C-alpha positions in Angstrom: 60.5 -16.0 -57.4 58.9 -14.8 -54.0 56.4 -12.5 -55.3 54.3 -12.3 -52.4 54.2 -8.8 -52.1 51.7 -8.7 -55.1 49.5 -11.3 -53.3 46.9 -8.6 -52.9 46.5 -8.5 -56.6 45.4 -12.1 -56.8 41.8 -12.9 -57.0 40.3 -14.4 -53.9 39.0 -17.8 -54.5 36.7 -19.1 -51.9 36.9 -23.0 -52.7 40.5 -22.7 -52.4 40.3 -21.0 -49.1 37.8 -23.5 -47.9 40.2 -26.2 -48.8 43.3 -24.3 -47.0 45.5 -24.1 -50.0 48.3 -21.6 -49.4 50.3 -19.4 -51.9 54.2 -20.4 -51.2 55.4 -18.4 -53.8 55.2 -17.1 -57.3 56.7 -15.0 -60.1 58.6 -15.2 -63.4 56.1 -17.9 -64.9 56.5 -20.1 -61.9 54.3 -20.8 -58.9 54.2 -23.0 -55.7 51.1 -23.8 -53.4 51.1 -26.0 -50.5 48.3 -27.9 -48.5 48.5 -29.8 -45.2 46.2 -32.9 -45.6 43.0 -33.0 -43.3 40.4 -36.0 -42.9 38.2 -33.6 -45.3 40.6 -33.9 -48.2 40.6 -37.8 -48.2 39.0 -40.1 -50.0 37.4 -43.6 -48.9 41.0 -45.2 -49.0 42.0 -42.4 -46.6 44.5 -40.6 -49.3 44.3 -37.3 -50.9 41.1 -37.4 -53.0 41.6 -37.0 -56.6 39.8 -33.8 -56.9 42.0 -32.3 -54.4 45.0 -33.2 -56.4 43.6 -31.7 -59.5 42.3 -28.5 -57.9 45.8 -28.0 -56.7 47.6 -28.7 -60.0 44.8 -26.5 -61.9 45.5 -23.5 -59.5 49.3 -23.8 -59.3 49.6 -23.5 -63.0 46.9 -20.8 -63.5 49.2 -19.0 -60.7 52.1 -19.6 -62.7 50.6 -18.0 -65.9 49.2 -15.1 -63.7 52.6 -14.3 -62.4 53.7 -13.3 -65.9 51.7 -10.0 -66.0 50.3 -7.7 -63.4 47.2 -6.9 -65.1 45.9 -10.3 -65.5 43.3 -11.1 -62.6 42.6 -14.8 -63.9 43.4 -17.3 -65.7 40.4 -19.7 -67.3 41.3 -23.3 -67.6 40.6 -24.0 -71.3 42.0 -27.9 -71.2 43.9 -29.8 -68.5 45.5 -33.3 -68.6 46.4 -35.0 -65.3 48.4 -38.4 -64.8 48.5 -39.9 -61.4 51.6 -41.7 -60.5 50.7 -42.9 -57.0 48.3 -42.4 -54.3 48.6 -38.9 -52.6 49.3 -38.4 -48.9 47.5 -39.2 -45.6 46.1 -36.9 -42.9 49.0 -34.7 -41.9 51.0 -34.8 -44.9 51.9 -31.5 -46.5 51.5 -31.6 -50.3 53.3 -29.1 -52.5 52.4 -28.2 -55.9 54.7 -26.5 -58.4 53.9 -25.0 -61.9 55.6 -23.1 -64.6 54.6 -21.7 -68.1 56.1 -23.5 -71.0 54.9 -20.7 -73.5 52.8 -17.9 -73.4 51.0 -15.7 -76.0 48.7 -12.7 -75.7 46.1 -14.4 -74.5 46.8 -18.2 -74.0 49.3 -19.9 -71.8 50.6 -23.4 -71.6 51.6 -25.0 -68.4 53.0 -28.0 -66.6 52.4 -28.7 -63.0 53.5 -31.6 -60.4 52.2 -32.2 -57.1 54.4 -33.8 -54.4 54.1 -35.3 -51.2 58.0 -35.1 -49.5 60.1 -36.7 -52.2 57.3 -38.6 -53.8 55.6 -37.5 -57.1 51.9 -37.8 -56.7 50.7 -36.4 -60.0 51.8 -34.4 -63.3 49.8 -32.2 -65.2 49.8 -30.1 -68.3 47.1 -27.3 -69.1 46.1 -24.5 -71.4 44.8 -21.1 -69.8 43.1 -18.0 -71.0 44.4 -15.0 -69.5 41.4 -12.9 -68.1 41.9 -9.2 -67.2 38.6 -8.8 -65.8 36.8 -10.2 -62.9 33.2 -9.6 -63.4 32.4 -12.8 -65.2 29.7 -13.5 -62.8 28.0 -10.2 -63.5 27.9 -11.0 -67.3 26.5 -14.7 -66.3 23.7 -12.9 -64.5 22.7 -10.6 -67.3 22.4 -13.5 -69.9 
């Protein structure tokens, strides 16, 4: 895997930067990202918020798909299902999300993802994504 040399070709996602999500590695239809939990990532029970869990799973599956073709600038989520196995981590824990492509066609890819807190499986997801080769979607929305 370890395709970090092509990291500069990946789109910058401000929301993920704000959360502090780090790309660990990606390539060959797989990806891994990590996040060290801070108080801002927690819910009212002081464990990882479900939105943080789902965001990490969504991103790692999209990253896995984007790793298949250098010309892909992004992956738009068409559908995602998440199953929560147990509460996420607490402040200071390091969460690791792993994603892989199960099947890819010319414009769609199907993925699985897992989110781990050390040796504990927190959540699993499956998702369907559409390849995006252009990143000017916002310009199209402004013109409409």
